[in-house]
N, C-alpha and C positions, 0 to 999 in steps of 0.2 A: 504493500500500500504506500502511496506517495505521501511524504510529509507535507509538501506544499502543492496546491492545485489552483490554477487559474482556470475557471470554467466559463467559456463563452463570454469573456470579458470584452467590453468595448470602452474605449477612451476617446473623447472627441473635444476639440476646441471649437465651440459653436457648431457648425455643420461639417467641420473637417475632421474626419475620423483618422486617428493615429493607429489605434488598434480596433479591430472589429471581429467579434466572435472568436476571440483569441483564446487558445488553450495551451497550458503548459503544466507538466507534472514533474516534480523533483523528488527523488528518493532521499531518505535520511542519510546524512553523512557524506553526500556526494558534492562535488564542485562542478557546477554547470556554468558555462560561459555563453553569453549572448553576444553574437558576432554579426557584423554587417556594416554596410556603408552608412554614411550620415543620413539621418532622416528615416531609417528603417524601422524605428520604434523600440530599439533596445533600451535606451535610457528611460523612455516613457514606461516601459515594463518594470524597470528597476524602481523608479519613483512610485509607481503604483503599489508595488510590493512593500516599499518602505512606508507608505502612507502619506506621501507628499502630494499625491494625486488621488482623485476619487473616480471610481469606475461609473460610467453612465449605465451600463448593463453588466450582468454576469455576477460571478461569485468568486471570492478569494478564500480558500480553505487552508488552514494550517493545523496539522496534527488533529484533524477531525473537528476543529472549531471554526466558525464563520468569522473571518477577519475583515469582511468587506467594508464595514462601517466603523471598525475600531480605529480611534484617532492615533496619530503617529506617536504621541507620548505614552500610549498604553501598549505599544508594540515593543517587546523586548528584543529589538533587533540592533545589531552593530552595523554602523555605516562608515565606510572609509571613502572619503571624498578625494577627488582629483587634486584639489588644492591643499590637502592635509588638514586645513581648518583648525590649526593649533592656536591656543591662546598665547600670544607673544609675551604677556606679563606673568605667565605661570611657568613654573619649573616643569621638567619632564614628569616628576612624581605627581605634581598637582594636576597637570593635564590629564594624566592617566586616571587619577583618582576622581576626576570631576563627575563622571556619571554615577559613581558609587555614592558620592556625597549627596547628589540629587535624590538618590534612593534611600537616604537616611541610614546608610550602613555605618556601624560603629567604627571608630578609628583603628582599633586593633585589627579588625577584619580587613579594613581598607589596606593597611600596611602589609598584611600577609598576602593579599591578592595582587596588589600592585607590584611587590617585589617578585612574586612568582611569575607574573606575566611579562615583566621586564626581562627576566631570565629566559623565558620562552622565546622572546624576540631578540635575544642577544644584546640587550642594552643594560645589563646589570652594571652598576657603577655610574650610570648617567643620571641618576635621580635628581641631582641638584642643578643640572645644566638647564639653560633656557633655549628656546627654539632658535634664536639667532646664532647660537654657538654650535648648531648641528648641521651636518650635511643633508642633502636632499634625501638620501637613503635612510639616514637616521630619523629624520622628521617623519618619513613614511612609516617606519617601524613604530614610532610613538603613536601615530594615528591608528595603526593596526592594534597596538596594545590597548589603547583607549576603547576601541570597539570590542575587544575580546574580554576585557576585565569584568564587564557586567554579566559575563556568562550568557551571551545572547542565544535565543532560539534559532537565529538565522544571521549569517554574516553577509553583508552586501558591499560590493566594490564597484565604484563608478570610475572607470579608466584611471586606476590609481598610479600607474607608472608613466603616464604620458608626459609628465614634467621632468623626468629623469633622463640622463644621457644614456646612450645605447648600452654601454658595458654595465652600468648600474641597473638598468632595466632587466638584463639577463640575471644578474645576481639576486635582485629583489623578487623576480617571479619564482626562482628556486626557493627562496625563503618563504614566500606566501604558500607555496605548495607544501613545504615541509611543515609549517605551522598548522595548516588546514588538516593534513593527514595525522599529525601528532595529536591534535585535539578532537579530530573526528567531527568537526562542525559543518553543518550543511551551509553551502556557500553559493551565492549567485554573483557572477563576475561579468562586468560589461567592458568590452574593449572593441576597438576597430582594428587591432593588430592580430592578424591571423596566427603568426608564429607564437605570440604570447599566449593566446587562448589554447592552441593545440598542445603546448608544452605542459600546461598545468591542469587541464580539465579531465574529468571523468566523461563528460558529455559536452558537446558544443551544439548550440542552436544557431543555425545560419538564418538570419532574418532578412526579409525584403518586403518593403511597403506594408508593414504591420502584420505579416504572417511569417510562420516558421517554414522555410523551404525544406529544411532537413534537420533532424535532431538525431544525433548518433555519436558514437565514440570518435575521437579525432582520427584514428587510423582508418576507420571505415569511410569517413567523409573524404579523407585525403586520397584514398584509393578508388572509392566508388561514389562519386557525387551523383545525386539522383536527378537533378535538373540542370538545364543549361546555365541558369543564373549561378547556382552553387559551383558548377564546374569553372565558369569564367572567374568567379570570385577567388577561387583557390588556385588559379594558375593554369587551367586548361585553355590554351590559346587557340588550339586547332580543332575545327569542327568539319564533319563531312555529312552531307545530307544524302541518304540513300533512297532509292525508289522502291526496292523490293527487299523483303526479309523472309527467311524461312529457316526452320529448324534443320540442322544437319548433324545428327548424333550428339556429340558433346560440344558442338560448336553452333554458332548462328551464322548463316550465310547471308551476306548483304551485297546488293548490286546497285550500281549506278551506271547506266548505259551498259557498256560491255565490260566494265571493271568490276571485279569480284573481290570482296574482303571476307575473311572469316574471323569471328570474335569468339573467344572462349566463353561458354555458357556458365553463368553463375546467378545467384539470387539477385544481384544488383542490376542485371540487364534483362531480366525476364518480364519487362513491362510492355513489350511490343513496340518500343521506340525504334525509329529508323534514323536517329541522329547519333553519330559517333563523336567522341571527344578524346583528345590525347594531349599530353604535356609535351612541350618542346624538348625536354630531356629524354623522353621515351621514344621519339622518332629516331630511327637509325638512318644515317646518311653516309653515302660513299660514292665513289665513281661507278659508272656502269660496269667496269671491269671487276670491281670489288663486290658489287651486289648485283647478281644476275636477275633478270626479269622473272616474275612469278606472282603468286597470290600476295595480297596485302602490300603491293609495291607500286610505285609511280615514278616515271621519269620526270625530271625537272631541270630547272636552270636557276643558278644563283642570281638573285635580284639585288639583294642588299647584304652586306657583311658588317657586323659590329663586334668589336673586341670587348669581352666581359671580364678579362683578368685571367681566370683559369681556362676559359673556353671562348669560343666564338659563337655568336648568334647569327643565324642566316634567315633571310626571307627567301623561300624557294618558290618559284612560279611553276605550277603544274596544270594539267588538264582539269583538275578539280578545284583550282583556285590557289591562292598563296598559303604556304605553311611556314610557321616559325619553328626553327630547329636549333638546338644547342649541341655543339660538338667540341670536345677537348682535342686540340691538335696544335702542333708547333707552327706549321705554315698554313695560313688560311687559304680557302678556295677563293679565287678571284671572281668578281662579278662577271656573269655570263658563262661561267663554267657549267658544263653538263654534269648532272649528278643523278643519283637514284635514291628515293626514299622508301624505307620499309616501315610498316606499322605493325608491331608485334600484337598478335591476337589477344594476349593476356593483358596488354596495356591499353588497348582501345576500349573505352567505356561507352555504353549506350545511355543517353540521358533524355529526359522528358523535355 
C-alpha cells in the first residue's frame, strides 16, 4: 500500500490548469524524483504536497489519512528549499533547533536531537558557526538537518542543488542519498537535472504538461523510454518512422519502403508502436568496407562533424533522414565521407 497518494488531483490558476486529474503513489521509505522541463508541473506537485497550494479537485492521502485540506503548519513535513532559507542571525545549532522550539520541545531533547542530526549530516562541531561562515554545501547540509530534526513524515526537496557548483552538486547528491537511505525516510525530490535524479532515486516520474509520461526505476527509463517525449528528454536523438510491423519469433520486424529492421522483443516494445528511437552512442558507424550491407543498416554520408573531447559527433545524411552518431576515434571522418550505419536490434527502442 502506498504511503502517499494523489488521487485525480487538479490544480489551476483561474482557468489555466497546471495539473488535471493527476495521480501519483509513493511507497514508504522510497525516494521518488519529479523530473521534467520548466512548466511541466513538478514544482506545483511538490507545493501541493507541502500544503502551499490547494487542490481544486481530487484527494491527497497520507498513511490512510485525508490531507487534502490540512493546513501547511499541521503537516509534519520537512522542506528543503533551493535557496537554503537559513536565518542569517542564528547559529547552525539555533537554525536546526528552530522547528523543535516551535513545537515546544524541551531543551534537553532539542540538544540531543540537534547534535544527533548534525552528526548524520557530517556537521558535528559546526554548532556555533553562522551561515555567513559556511560554504554552499555546508549551508545545504544545515537546511537538510533542519528539515530532518523534526522527524518528518515526509521529506521534500525543491531543486536543492541548483545553486551549487558542478563538483559540489555531485558530492551533495551522494550525501542526500546516503542520509535518505540511512534514515529510511520517504522523500519527494524535484529537479530539472536528469543525471541528478537518476543517480539518487528509487523511482523517477518524467512529467510533461501536468501529466506523468513515465514512472519507473531510473535504469528502466534510461533503457526503455515509453514515449517519444521521454525518449527525447533523456537523450534519444534519432527516430525512425516505420510503415509496417509484424511479429517474427523473438524479434519484431519493421519496414519502411524496402528497408527492413529487426528489434528484439521485450515488454517495453510490445505496445504496437511503429516508431523507433536510438541514442547517438548506440548507433554503430564505419566505412562501407568495415560494415557490410545487411539488416538494420543504412548507407550514409557525413554532413557535419563536431569534436566532443573523447569522441566525435556526426550528423549523417541517409535515405531515412539525418542521424546523430557519436564515435570515439583518433582521426575524424571528413564531411562528405561515405559511411554505413548499423542499428543494433537490442538498442533500438519502440516508443509511443
